[in-house]
C-alpha positions as CSV (number, residue, x, y, z in Angstrom):
1,M,-29.4,-114.8,50.4
2,A,-32.2,-112.1,51.4
3,D,-34.2,-110.5,48.8
4,I,-33.7,-107.0,48.4
5,N,-37.0,-104.8,48.0
6,S,-36.4,-102.3,44.9
7,N,-38.6,-99.9,46.9
8,D,-35.9,-99.5,49.7
9,L,-33.1,-98.8,47.6
10,G,-32.5,-96.0,44.9
11,P,-32.5,-92.6,44.1
12,N,-36.8,-93.0,43.8
13,N,-37.1,-94.3,47.5
14,E,-39.7,-92.2,49.3
15,N,-37.6,-92.4,52.4
16,N,-34.9,-90.7,50.6
17,K,-36.9,-88.0,49.1
18,K,-36.6,-84.3,50.6
19,P,-39.4,-83.3,52.7
20,N,-41.8,-81.2,50.9
21,K,-41.3,-77.3,51.5
22,S,-44.7,-76.6,51.1
23,K,-45.9,-78.7,53.8
24,L,-43.1,-77.6,56.3
25,P,-44.6,-75.0,58.7
26,Q,-44.0,-71.5,57.4
27,I,-42.1,-69.4,59.4
28,P,-43.3,-65.6,59.1
29,K,-40.9,-63.4,57.4
30,F,-39.4,-60.5,59.7
31,N,-40.9,-57.1,59.5
32,F,-39.1,-54.2,61.0
33,Y,-42.2,-52.8,61.8
34,W,-42.4,-55.5,64.8
35,I,-39.2,-53.6,66.3
36,Y,-41.6,-50.5,66.6
37,G,-44.4,-52.3,67.8
38,I,-42.2,-53.9,70.8
39,L,-40.6,-50.2,71.7
40,G,-44.2,-48.8,71.8
41,I,-45.3,-51.5,74.0
42,I,-42.3,-51.1,76.5
43,L,-42.7,-47.3,76.8
44,L,-46.4,-47.4,77.3
45,G,-46.0,-50.2,80.1
46,I,-43.2,-47.8,81.9
47,L,-45.6,-45.1,81.6
48,Y,-48.8,-46.7,83.0
49,M,-47.1,-49.4,85.3
50,P,-48.1,-49.3,88.8
51,K,-45.7,-47.7,91.0
52,D,-46.4,-49.7,94.2
53,V,-48.6,-52.4,95.5
54,A,-49.8,-50.4,98.7
55,L,-53.4,-50.6,99.5
56,K,-55.6,-47.3,99.7
57,T,-57.1,-46.3,102.7
58,T,-58.3,-43.2,104.9
59,W,-57.2,-41.1,107.5
60,N,-59.7,-42.0,109.7
61,D,-58.8,-45.7,108.9
62,V,-55.1,-45.2,110.1
63,R,-56.3,-43.1,113.1
64,T,-58.6,-46.0,114.6
65,T,-56.6,-49.0,113.4
66,M,-53.4,-48.4,113.5
67,L,-52.1,-45.3,115.3
68,E,-54.3,-46.3,118.5
69,T,-52.6,-49.6,118.4
70,Q,-49.0,-48.1,117.7
71,D,-48.3,-50.2,114.4
72,V,-47.3,-47.1,112.3
73,E,-43.4,-47.4,111.7
74,K,-43.5,-43.7,109.8
75,I,-45.5,-41.7,107.6
76,I,-43.7,-40.2,104.5
77,V,-45.6,-37.4,102.7
78,I,-44.8,-37.2,98.8
79,N,-45.3,-34.0,96.6
80,K,-47.9,-32.6,99.6
81,E,-50.5,-34.6,97.9
82,R,-49.9,-38.1,99.3
83,A,-49.0,-39.9,102.4
84,E,-47.5,-43.3,102.6
85,V,-47.8,-45.1,105.7
86,Y,-45.4,-47.9,106.7
87,I,-46.3,-50.8,109.3
88,K,-43.9,-52.1,111.6
89,K,-42.4,-55.4,111.0
90,D,-43.7,-57.0,113.8
91,A,-47.5,-55.7,113.7
92,L,-47.6,-57.2,110.2
93,K,-48.0,-60.7,111.7
94,N,-51.4,-59.5,113.2
95,D,-54.3,-61.0,111.1
96,K,-55.8,-57.4,110.2
97,Y,-52.9,-57.3,108.0
98,K,-53.0,-60.4,106.1
99,N,-54.3,-58.6,102.9
100,L,-51.1,-56.7,102.4
101,K,-48.7,-57.9,99.5
102,T,-45.0,-58.3,99.9
103,R,-42.8,-56.0,97.6
104,G,-39.2,-57.6,98.5
105,M,-37.8,-60.1,96.4
106,F,-37.0,-62.5,99.3
107,G,-40.3,-62.0,101.0
108,E,-39.5,-59.0,103.1
109,D,-42.3,-56.5,103.5
110,A,-40.4,-53.3,102.9
111,G,-43.6,-51.0,102.3
112,P,-45.1,-48.4,102.1
113,H,-48.4,-50.7,103.0
114,Y,-51.0,-48.1,102.9
115,Y,-51.5,-44.6,101.3
116,F,-54.2,-41.9,101.4
117,E,-54.8,-38.4,99.8
118,I,-54.1,-35.9,102.4
119,G,-55.4,-32.8,100.4
120,D,-54.2,-29.8,102.6
121,V,-50.4,-30.3,104.3
122,N,-51.4,-27.9,107.0
123,Q,-54.7,-29.7,107.8
124,F,-53.1,-33.0,107.8
125,S,-50.5,-31.5,110.4
126,N,-53.3,-30.7,112.5
127,D,-55.1,-34.0,112.5
128,L,-51.8,-35.7,113.1
129,N,-51.0,-33.4,116.2
130,N,-54.6,-33.9,117.5
131,A,-54.2,-37.6,117.0
132,K,-51.2,-37.5,119.2
133,T,-52.9,-35.6,121.8
134,D,-55.8,-37.5,122.2
135,Y,-53.7,-40.8,122.4
136,E,-51.7,-39.2,125.3
137,K,-55.0,-38.4,127.2
138,K,-56.4,-42.1,127.1
139,N,-53.0,-43.7,127.7
140,E,-52.3,-41.5,130.6
141,G,-49.5,-39.3,129.1
142,Q,-47.7,-42.2,127.1
143,I,-46.4,-40.3,124.0
144,L,-47.1,-41.5,120.6
145,N,-44.0,-41.1,118.3
146,I,-45.2,-41.2,114.7
147,P,-42.0,-39.8,112.4
148,V,-43.2,-37.9,109.2
149,E,-41.2,-37.1,106.4
150,Y,-42.1,-34.6,103.6
151,I,-40.3,-35.2,100.3
152,T,-40.7,-33.9,96.8
153,Q,-40.4,-36.7,93.9
154,K,-40.2,-36.2,90.1
155,N,-41.2,-38.6,87.3
156,Y,-38.6,-37.4,84.7
157,F,-39.0,-40.3,82.5
158,G,-43.1,-39.8,82.6
159,D,-42.6,-36.0,82.1
160,I,-40.3,-36.2,79.1
161,L,-42.4,-39.2,77.5
162,S,-45.4,-37.1,78.1
163,Y,-43.8,-34.4,76.0
164,A,-42.0,-36.5,73.4
165,L,-45.0,-38.9,72.8
166,P,-46.9,-36.8,70.3
167,F,-43.8,-36.1,68.6
168,I,-42.8,-39.8,68.4
169,L,-46.1,-40.5,66.8
170,L,-46.0,-38.1,64.3
171,I,-42.7,-39.2,63.1
172,G,-43.8,-42.8,63.3
173,V,-46.8,-41.9,60.9
174,W,-44.7,-39.9,58.8
175,M,-42.2,-42.6,58.2
176,F,-45.2,-45.1,57.7
177,F,-46.4,-43.1,54.8
178,M,-43.2,-42.3,53.3
179,R,-42.3,-46.2,53.3
180,R,-45.7,-46.6,51.3
181,M,-44.7,-43.8,48.5
182,G,-41.6,-45.3,48.4
183,G,-43.0,-48.5,47.2
184,G,-40.1,-50.4,49.4
185,A,-37.9,-50.0,46.2
186,G,-34.4,-50.5,45.5
187,G,-33.7,-53.0,48.3
188,G,-32.6,-51.9,52.0
189,G,-36.3,-53.1,53.4
190,G,-37.7,-50.1,51.4
191,Q,-36.5,-47.3,53.8
192,I,-37.4,-43.4,53.4
193,F,-34.5,-42.6,51.6
194,N,-35.1,-45.3,48.7
195,I,-38.2,-43.4,47.6
196,G,-35.7,-42.1,44.7
197,K,-34.8,-45.5,43.7
198,S,-35.8,-47.0,40.3
199,K,-38.7,-49.3,40.6
200,A,-37.9,-51.5,37.6
201,T,-38.2,-55.2,37.8
202,L,-35.3,-57.0,36.7
203,F,-35.4,-60.3,34.7
204,D,-32.0,-62.3,34.6
205,K,-31.1,-65.9,34.9
206,E,-32.6,-66.5,38.0
207,A,-35.9,-64.6,37.1
208,Q,-36.3,-65.5,33.3
209,V,-39.1,-65.0,31.1
210,K,-40.6,-68.2,29.6
211,T,-42.3,-66.4,26.7
212,T,-40.5,-66.6,23.3
213,F,-41.0,-65.4,19.8
214,K,-43.1,-68.4,19.2
215,D,-45.8,-67.2,21.2
216,V,-46.3,-64.0,19.2
217,A,-48.2,-64.3,16.3
218,G,-49.5,-62.2,13.5
219,L,-46.5,-59.5,14.2
220,D,-44.2,-61.0,11.5
221,E,-42.6,-57.6,10.3
222,A,-42.5,-56.2,14.2
223,K,-40.8,-59.2,14.9
224,V,-38.0,-59.0,12.5
225,E,-37.2,-55.6,13.6
226,V,-36.9,-56.6,17.1
227,M,-35.2,-60.1,16.6
228,E,-32.5,-58.0,15.0
229,I,-31.9,-56.1,18.2
230,V,-31.7,-59.6,20.3
231,D,-29.2,-61.0,17.5
232,F,-27.0,-58.0,18.0
233,L,-27.0,-58.5,21.7
234,K,-26.1,-62.2,21.2
235,N,-23.6,-61.8,18.2
236,P,-22.2,-58.3,18.3
237,K,-19.2,-58.8,16.1
238,K,-21.5,-59.7,13.1
239,Y,-22.4,-56.0,13.2
240,T,-19.6,-54.2,14.4
241,T,-17.1,-55.7,11.9
242,L,-18.9,-54.0,9.3
243,G,-19.1,-50.6,11.1
244,G,-22.8,-50.7,11.9
245,K,-24.2,-49.8,15.2
246,I,-27.3,-51.2,16.9
247,P,-30.3,-49.0,17.6
248,K,-30.3,-47.3,20.8
249,G,-33.8,-47.6,21.4
250,A,-37.1,-48.6,19.1
251,L,-40.6,-47.4,20.0
252,L,-43.2,-50.1,19.7
253,V,-46.6,-48.1,18.5
254,G,-50.0,-49.5,17.8
255,P,-53.6,-49.3,18.9
256,P,-54.3,-51.1,22.3
257,G,-54.3,-54.9,22.3
258,T,-52.2,-55.4,19.4
259,G,-49.4,-57.1,21.2
260,K,-46.7,-54.5,22.1
261,T,-46.2,-55.6,25.5
262,L,-46.6,-59.6,24.7
263,L,-43.6,-58.5,21.9
264,A,-41.5,-56.7,24.8
265,K,-42.2,-60.1,27.0
266,A,-40.5,-62.1,24.0
267,V,-37.6,-60.3,23.8
268,A,-37.1,-60.7,27.4
269,G,-37.4,-64.2,27.2
270,E,-35.1,-64.7,23.9
271,A,-32.2,-62.2,24.9
272,A,-29.6,-63.3,27.2
273,V,-29.0,-60.2,28.9
274,P,-30.6,-58.7,31.9
275,F,-33.8,-57.1,31.2
276,F,-35.4,-54.1,33.1
277,S,-39.0,-53.7,32.9
278,L,-41.3,-50.7,34.3
279,S,-44.0,-48.7,33.1
280,G,-44.0,-44.8,32.6
281,S,-46.2,-44.0,35.6
282,D,-43.5,-45.4,37.8
283,F,-41.3,-42.4,37.4
284,V,-44.4,-40.0,38.3
285,E,-44.3,-39.0,42.2
286,M,-45.9,-36.3,44.1
287,F,-42.4,-35.3,45.8
288,V,-39.9,-32.9,43.6
289,G,-37.2,-34.4,42.0
290,V,-38.1,-38.1,42.8
291,G,-39.1,-38.9,38.9
292,A,-35.5,-37.6,37.7
293,S,-33.8,-39.1,40.6
294,R,-35.8,-42.6,39.6
295,V,-34.6,-42.2,35.9
296,R,-30.7,-41.9,37.1
297,D,-31.0,-44.6,39.2
298,L,-32.6,-46.9,36.4
299,F,-29.8,-46.0,33.8
300,R,-27.1,-46.3,36.7
301,Q,-28.2,-50.1,37.3
302,A,-28.5,-50.6,33.6
303,K,-25.1,-49.6,33.1
304,E,-23.7,-51.9,35.5
305,K,-25.3,-54.9,34.0
306,A,-24.4,-53.8,30.3
307,P,-25.2,-55.0,27.8
308,C,-28.8,-55.0,28.9
309,I,-32.4,-54.1,27.9
310,I,-34.6,-51.6,29.6
311,F,-38.4,-51.9,28.7
312,I,-40.7,-48.7,29.5
313,D,-44.4,-49.3,28.6
314,E,-46.7,-46.6,28.2
315,I,-44.0,-44.1,27.9
316,D,-46.6,-41.4,27.2
317,A,-47.0,-41.0,31.0
318,V,-43.8,-39.4,31.2
319,G,-42.8,-38.5,27.9
320,R,-45.6,-35.9,26.7
321,A,-44.6,-32.9,24.7
322,R,-43.1,-30.1,26.7
323,G,-44.6,-26.7,26.8
324,R,-48.2,-27.5,26.1
325,N,-49.5,-26.8,29.4
326,M,-48.5,-23.5,31.0
327,M,-49.7,-24.5,34.7
328,Q,-47.1,-24.7,37.3
329,G,-46.7,-27.8,39.8
330,G,-46.9,-31.2,38.8
331,N,-46.2,-30.3,34.8
332,D,-42.8,-29.1,36.0
333,E,-42.1,-32.0,37.7
334,R,-43.2,-34.4,35.0
335,E,-40.9,-32.3,32.5
336,N,-37.9,-32.5,34.6
337,T,-38.3,-36.3,34.6
338,L,-38.6,-36.3,31.1
339,N,-35.3,-33.8,30.7
340,Q,-33.5,-36.1,32.6
341,L,-34.7,-39.5,30.6
342,L,-33.9,-37.4,27.4
343,T,-30.5,-36.9,29.0
344,E,-29.8,-40.5,30.1
345,M,-30.6,-41.8,26.5
346,D,-28.6,-39.7,24.7
347,G,-26.7,-37.2,26.5
348,F,-23.1,-35.8,26.9
349,A,-21.9,-38.8,28.9
350,T,-24.0,-41.7,27.3
351,D,-22.4,-45.1,27.5
352,L,-23.1,-47.7,25.2
353,G,-24.7,-51.0,26.0
354,V,-28.1,-50.2,27.1
355,I,-31.0,-50.5,24.5
356,I,-34.3,-49.0,25.4
357,L,-37.5,-50.6,24.3
358,A,-40.9,-48.5,24.8
359,A,-44.4,-49.1,23.8
360,T,-47.1,-46.4,23.7
361,N,-50.7,-46.5,21.8
362,R,-50.4,-42.4,21.8
363,P,-47.5,-41.3,19.8
364,D,-49.0,-38.1,18.6
365,V,-48.4,-36.8,22.4
366,L,-44.6,-37.5,22.6
367,D,-42.2,-34.8,22.5
368,P,-40.5,-34.6,19.3
369,A,-37.1,-34.7,21.5
370,L,-37.6,-38.0,22.6
371,L,-38.6,-39.7,18.7
372,R,-35.6,-38.4,17.2
373,P,-32.7,-40.7,16.1
374,G,-29.9,-41.4,18.7
375,R,-32.8,-42.0,21.4
376,F,-35.5,-43.9,19.4
377,D,-34.1,-44.8,16.2
378,R,-36.7,-47.1,14.9
379,Q,-40.6,-46.8,15.4
380,I,-41.8,-50.4,15.0
381,S,-45.5,-50.1,13.9
382,I,-47.9,-52.9,15.3
383,D,-51.3,-52.6,13.6
384,K,-54.4,-54.7,13.8
385,P,-53.8,-58.2,12.1
386,D,-54.8,-59.0,8.6
387,L,-56.5,-62.6,7.8
388,V,-53.2,-64.4,7.7
389,G,-52.3,-63.0,11.1
390,R,-55.6,-63.4,12.7
391,E,-55.3,-67.2,11.7
392,E,-52.1,-67.6,13.1
393,I,-53.3,-65.7,16.5
394,F,-56.4,-68.2,16.7
395,R,-53.6,-71.3,16.5
396,V,-51.7,-70.0,19.3
397,H,-54.9,-69.3,21.6
398,L,-56.8,-72.4,20.5
399,K,-53.9,-74.9,21.7
400,P,-54.7,-75.3,25.2
401,L,-58.6,-75.8,24.2
402,K,-60.4,-78.9,23.5
403,M,-61.6,-78.3,20.3
404,G,-64.6,-79.6,18.2
405,T,-64.3,-81.3,14.7
406,D,-66.0,-78.5,13.1
407,A,-64.2,-75.4,14.7
408,D,-61.6,-73.9,12.2
409,P,-59.1,-71.3,12.9
410,K,-59.5,-70.0,9.1
411,R,-63.4,-69.5,9.3
412,L,-62.9,-67.5,12.7
413,A,-60.4,-65.4,11.1
414,T,-62.8,-64.5,8.7
415,Q,-65.5,-63.5,10.9
416,T,-63.4,-61.5,13.1
417,A,-61.9,-58.8,10.7
418,G,-60.8,-55.6,12.6
419,F,-59.9,-57.7,15.8
420,A,-56.6,-57.1,17.6
421,G,-54.6,-60.0,19.3
422,A,-56.6,-59.2,22.7
423,E,-59.8,-59.5,21.4
424,I,-59.1,-62.9,19.6
425,A,-57.9,-64.2,23.1
426,N,-61.0,-62.9,24.3
427,V,-63.0,-64.6,21.8
428,C,-61.4,-67.9,22.6
429,N,-61.7,-67.4,26.4
430,E,-65.4,-66.6,26.1
431,A,-65.8,-69.5,23.9
432,A,-64.4,-72.2,26.1
433,L,-66.7,-70.7,29.1
434,I,-69.5,-70.7,27.0
435,A,-69.1,-74.4,26.3
436,A,-68.5,-74.8,29.8
437,R,-71.6,-73.7,31.0
438,K,-73.4,-75.7,28.4
439,N,-71.9,-78.8,29.5
440,K,-70.1,-79.5,26.6
441,T,-66.9,-81.8,26.5
442,Q,-65.3,-79.7,23.5
443,V,-65.6,-76.0,22.2
444,E,-67.5,-76.1,19.0
445,M,-68.2,-73.5,16.1
446,Q,-71.2,-72.4,17.7
447,D,-69.6,-71.6,20.9
448,F,-67.6,-69.3,19.0
449,Q,-70.2,-67.6,17.4
450,D,-71.7,-66.7,20.7
451,A,-68.5,-65.5,21.8
452,I,-67.9,-63.0,18.7
453,D,-71.5,-61.9,19.3
454,R,-70.6,-61.3,23.0
455,V,-67.5,-59.4,22.2
456,I,-69.1,-57.2,19.4
457,G,-72.4,-56.5,21.1
458,G,-72.2,-57.3,24.7
459,L,-74.0,-59.7,26.9
460,E,-77.0,-60.7,25.9
461,K,-79.8,-59.7,28.1
462,K,-82.6,-62.6,27.9
463,N,-84.5,-61.3,30.4
464,K,-85.0,-57.9,29.4
465,I,-88.6,-57.2,28.8
466,I,-89.4,-55.0,25.3
467,S,-92.9,-54.4,24.7
468,P,-94.3,-55.6,21.2
469,E,-94.5,-52.0,20.0
470,E,-90.6,-51.2,20.9
471,K,-89.9,-54.6,19.3
472,Q,-91.5,-53.5,16.2
473,I,-89.7,-50.3,15.8
474,I,-86.0,-52.0,16.7
475,A,-87.0,-54.4,14.0
476,Y,-87.7,-52.0,11.2
477,H,-84.7,-50.0,12.3
478,E,-82.5,-52.5,11.7
479,S,-84.2,-53.8,8.6
480,G,-83.8,-50.0,7.5
481,H,-79.8,-50.4,8.0
482,A,-79.5,-53.7,6.2
483,I,-81.7,-52.8,2.8
484,V,-79.5,-49.5,2.5
485,G,-76.3,-51.4,3.1
486,W,-77.2,-54.0,1.0
487,F,-78.3,-52.1,-2.0
488,L,-75.7,-49.0,-2.0
489,E,-71.9,-49.5,-3.7
490,G,-68.8,-49.9,-1.6
491,L,-70.1,-50.7,1.7
492,D,-69.0,-53.8,3.8
493,P,-70.9,-57.1,3.4
494,L,-73.4,-57.5,5.7
495,V,-72.9,-60.7,8.1
496,K,-75.8,-60.7,10.9
497,V,-78.8,-58.7,11.7
498,S,-80.0,-59.0,15.2
499,I,-82.9,-57.7,17.4
500,V,-81.7,-59.1,20.6
501,P,-81.0,-57.3,23.4
502,R,-77.2,-57.0,24.1
503,G,-74.7,-54.7,26.2
504,V,-75.8,-51.8,28.1
505,A,-78.0,-50.0,25.9
506,A,-78.1,-52.0,22.5
507,L,-81.2,-53.3,21.5
508,G,-80.5,-54.7,18.1
509,Y,-77.3,-54.4,15.8
510,A,-76.1,-55.1,12.3
511,Q,-72.7,-56.7,12.0
512,Y,-70.6,-55.8,9.0
513,L,-67.3,-57.8,7.7
514,P,-64.9,-54.8,7.2
515,K,-62.5,-55.5,4.4
516,D,-58.8,-54.8,4.4
517,Q,-59.2,-51.2,2.8
518,Y,-57.2,-48.2,3.5
519,L,-58.5,-45.4,1.3
520,Y,-62.2,-44.2,1.0
521,T,-63.6,-42.2,-1.8
522,T,-66.2,-39.6,-1.6
523,V,-68.9,-41.8,-2.6
524,Q,-68.2,-44.3,-0.3
525,M,-68.2,-42.4,2.4
526,R,-71.7,-40.8,1.6
527,N,-73.1,-44.3,1.0
528,M,-72.0,-45.0,4.5
529,M,-73.6,-42.1,5.9
530,C,-76.8,-43.2,4.0
531,M,-76.7,-46.8,5.3
532,T,-75.9,-45.5,9.0
533,L,-79.4,-42.9,8.3
534,G,-81.3,-46.0,7.2
535,G,-82.4,-46.9,10.7
536,R,-84.1,-43.6,11.4
537,V,-85.5,-43.0,7.9
538,A,-86.9,-46.4,8.1
539,E,-89.1,-45.3,11.3
540,D,-89.9,-42.0,9.6
541,I,-91.4,-44.0,6.5
542,V,-93.1,-46.7,8.5
543,F,-94.4,-45.0,11.6
544,G,-94.2,-41.3,10.6
545,R,-92.2,-40.6,13.8
546,V,-88.7,-41.2,15.1
547,S,-87.3,-42.5,18.2
548,T,-84.3,-42.1,20.2
549,G,-82.7,-45.2,19.0
550,A,-81.0,-43.3,16.2
551,Q,-78.5,-41.5,18.7
552,N,-75.4,-43.6,18.2
553,D,-76.2,-43.6,14.5
554,L,-76.7,-39.6,14.3
555,E,-73.3,-39.3,16.4
556,R,-71.3,-41.3,14.0
557,I,-72.9,-39.5,10.7
558,T,-71.7,-35.9,12.3
559,K,-68.5,-37.0,13.1
560,M,-68.2,-38.7,9.6
561,A,-69.8,-35.6,7.9
562,Y,-67.4,-32.9,9.8
563,A,-64.3,-35.0,8.6
564,M,-65.1,-34.8,5.1
565,V,-65.8,-31.3,5.4
566,S,-63.2,-30.0,7.4
567,I,-60.4,-32.7,7.5
568,Y,-60.5,-34.7,4.1
569,G,-61.2,-31.7,2.1
570,M,-64.2,-33.6,0.4
571,N,-66.6,-30.6,-0.1
572,A,-66.6,-27.9,-3.0
573,N,-67.6,-25.0,-1.1
574,V,-65.1,-25.1,1.8
575,G,-62.4,-26.2,-0.5
576,N,-59.0,-28.6,-0.6
577,V,-58.3,-27.7,3.1
578,S,-57.5,-29.6,6.3
579,F,-58.0,-28.2,9.7
580,Y,-56.9,-31.7,11.5
581,D,-54.9,-30.9,14.6
582,P,-53.8,-34.2,16.1
583,N,-50.7,-32.4,18.3
584,N,-52.7,-29.4,19.3
585,E,-50.7,-26.7,17.8
586,Y,-53.4,-24.3,17.7
587,G,-54.3,-24.8,21.3
588,F,-58.0,-23.5,22.3
589,T,-58.3,-21.4,19.1
590,K,-59.8,-22.5,15.9
591,P,-57.8,-22.6,12.5
592,Y,-60.0,-20.9,11.0
593,S,-62.3,-17.5,11.1
594,D,-66.1,-17.4,12.2
595,K,-67.2,-17.3,8.8
596,T,-65.6,-20.4,7.7
597,A,-66.9,-21.9,10.6
598,E,-70.4,-20.9,10.0
599,M,-69.9,-22.3,6.3
600,I,-68.6,-25.7,7.6
601,D,-71.8,-25.8,9.7
602,I,-74.0,-25.0,6.6
603,E,-72.1,-27.7,4.5
604,V,-72.5,-30.7,7.0
605,R,-76.2,-29.9,7.5
606,K,-76.4,-29.7,3.7
607,M,-74.6,-33.2,3.3
608,I,-76.6,-34.9,5.9
609,D,-79.9,-33.7,4.5
610,E,-78.8,-35.1,0.9
611,C,-77.9,-38.5,2.4
612,Y,-81.2,-38.6,4.3
613,V,-83.3,-37.7,0.9
614,V,-81.4,-40.6,-1.0
615,T,-81.6,-42.9,1.8
616,K,-85.8,-42.1,2.1
617,E,-86.0,-42.6,-1.9
618,L,-84.3,-46.0,-1.7
619,L,-86.2,-47.0,1.3
620,N,-89.3,-45.9,-0.6
621,E,-88.4,-47.8,-3.5
622,K,-87.7,-50.9,-1.4
623,R,-90.8,-50.6,0.8
624,E,-92.0,-54.1,0.0
625,K,-88.4,-55.6,1.1
626,L,-88.5,-53.6,4.1
627,E,-91.8,-54.8,5.3
628,E,-90.9,-58.4,4.5
629,L,-87.5,-58.5,6.3
630,S,-89.0,-56.5,9.3
631,Q,-91.7,-58.9,10.0
632,I,-89.0,-62.1,9.2
633,L,-86.7,-60.3,11.8
634,L,-89.7,-60.2,14.3
635,K,-90.3,-64.0,14.2
636,R,-86.5,-65.3,13.9
637,E,-84.9,-62.4,15.7
638,I,-81.5,-63.2,14.0
639,L,-80.8,-63.4,10.4
640,F,-77.5,-64.3,8.5
641,Q,-76.2,-63.5,5.4
642,H,-77.7,-66.3,3.3
643,D,-81.3,-65.3,5.2
644,L,-81.1,-61.9,3.5
645,E,-80.3,-63.2,0.1
646,E,-83.2,-65.4,0.0
647,I,-85.2,-62.2,0.8
648,L,-83.6,-59.2,-0.9
649,G,-81.4,-61.5,-3.6
650,K,-77.8,-61.2,-4.6
651,R,-76.0,-57.8,-4.0
652,P,-75.8,-55.9,-7.1
653,F,-72.7,-54.3,-6.4
654,D,-70.9,-57.3,-4.8
655,S,-69.3,-59.8,-7.0
656,K,-67.1,-61.1,-4.1
657,N,-69.7,-62.0,-1.8
658,V,-68.6,-63.4,1.7
659,E,-70.8,-66.2,3.1
660,E,-71.9,-66.1,6.3
661,V,-71.4,-68.1,9.5
662,P,-73.0,-71.5,8.8
663,L,-71.2,-74.5,8.7
664,A,-72.2,-75.9,5.4
665,V,-70.0,-73.1,3.6
666,E,-66.9,-74.3,2.8
667,V,-63.6,-72.9,4.6
668,E,-61.4,-72.3,1.4
669,E,-64.2,-70.6,-0.4
670,V,-64.9,-68.0,2.5
671,I,-61.0,-67.5,2.8
672,S,-60.5,-66.7,-1.0
673,E,-63.3,-64.4,-1.1
674,T,-62.4,-62.1,2.1
675,I,-58.5,-61.7,1.0
676,E,-58.0,-58.0,-0.5
677,V,-54.8,-56.5,-1.7
678,K,-53.2,-54.1,0.7
679,N,-51.9,-50.9,0.2
680,E,-48.4,-50.6,1.7
681,T,-48.4,-47.2,2.1
682,S,-50.9,-46.6,4.5
683,T,-52.2,-47.5,7.5
684,E,-55.1,-49.6,8.5
685,T,-58.1,-47.4,9.9
686,E,-60.9,-49.2,9.6
687,V,-62.2,-51.3,12.5
688,K,-65.4,-53.8,12.7
689,E,-68.6,-51.8,12.8
690,V,-71.5,-52.4,14.8
691,D,-74.6,-50.4,14.2
692,T,-76.8,-50.4,17.6
693,T,-80.0,-49.2,18.5
694,D,-79.5,-47.4,21.7
695,N,-82.1,-48.0,24.7
696,K,-82.4,-44.2,25.6
697,T,-85.4,-42.0,26.3
698,E,-85.8,-38.5,25.0
């Protein structure tokens, strides 16, 4: 019995495998423009195709070489401009006519064989008569009989095409731009009549999103709200038996990079229903009525596939409040689009089964009618993650990385207070790139430290040449920030001070670790102003002059002072009033008189001057520490918190010091010292603070 090779049989046999489609020759897809191109080539070919193969000659040649030998059968004059000469068939056998081309399909020489321009018809007739007379004289009265015909020909096709060609080109260009503006939406090859079709992307069983709720970290409260919508679509009887109704819409609100679009992707991946995804700008078009038409088409498709979900990203592009801009034109078109969207979401003939998800980071500009219950029943706030949320986000983004033994998500979460999810993802990616740049096999903790510095302060400018005098000014400037922030109460712990140039204009920076704090007192805000003024005051004390490096500091101080006086009511003379106008209700007019405006300006300057005096007194008192810290900073360029403790001692008002980055610090201690009690009645407003010295000239 013959041996059977196991490789010859079975489903794994290579001979039985289907050919790899990627290796097969790819046939180009049909494009409708091909037909336009072929028709254009045919028309041009017909228009410019040579009408005959006759040879060009002159009257003198015809008279001397053809008429004298009686080789001419006839002459036809066309349109009084062109004379065509036909040679007799017997004469074509002569050698002098061997250059003539045959026109007949079967080799017959039908003619015309020669042509020439006659100029004036009367002159041609006279020349022909003279030629006949001369021939008769030379040949003793023998008559030369040359039939001459005068005909008129018209090229109707050429004339029509010459007039119609410009219009054809204009129509072709118009159709091309209409197809581009229509975006090829709505099937049918993207014809011009589909410009009003919806541009939404449909995700269903064939095009399923693989993102799930497991991929979304740090948004536990928001996931609960959205998962209820998904659960309703999967188990509607669970809610309808009790008489409940699912919200018609949910609006995801939060700062950029917090995961609003990612959460919508998770909904598309979890829900077993069709999912329409598009942006608010997809409704905006330069043509009148296109936006409203696309809204109608979107909801028509959604109703056909109900139950389903529609996700509109950046809805503020189409949902801005109406009536704020009185200018005509594009504003009217946008408002018409918004009116149609409001009608479709909750109008007279609204059907059930279509749930709207939308995302925006500017809820203050949305129209109130769009936010009311019945359209968006729920507003889900997605803020920047807290300590626990940041740790979860780090764990998600660290999975694909080859981590070193010293890298810990908890420690990274501690050092990135105020970071959003997108910034954390950027930190992880930058750390991997930095490790690869250094030819490492694993991503270590130091790589993450460099990545955090890169995200906060920008790219390190190693080749930027700074004079020793400027470097000294920068060192004293940053030391002034550090000392004032170290000895004043209520300020965030200082993590790092650096005079290494980074970013576009930052010559140095001081990194703080913001706490999870939502309310700030007058004392805290004044101390923050003093800390921000520390760099300018240090320059004044040490050098007796100031530089342009405090521009960013002065901008922050001015905004903070005006906010305290005119928004938070933290000034006794101005009083407990607030002129905050987030919705621009007052327009271009001020909600207070000129006298009040003058009072606000006076109080702001007075407050800044008082903070300047306090800062100057503190730095004069700590002058020795300022000198010592500046000299060490000049030598080492980067100082961490434990270095500051060795120079300045423990912070007098900070009972919960947060240890700095070094690896010797225990992770559990770092985590326990940075957890603060949250105030659930307010939203997080504090973001990571970075004091920079700007490289600008007066």
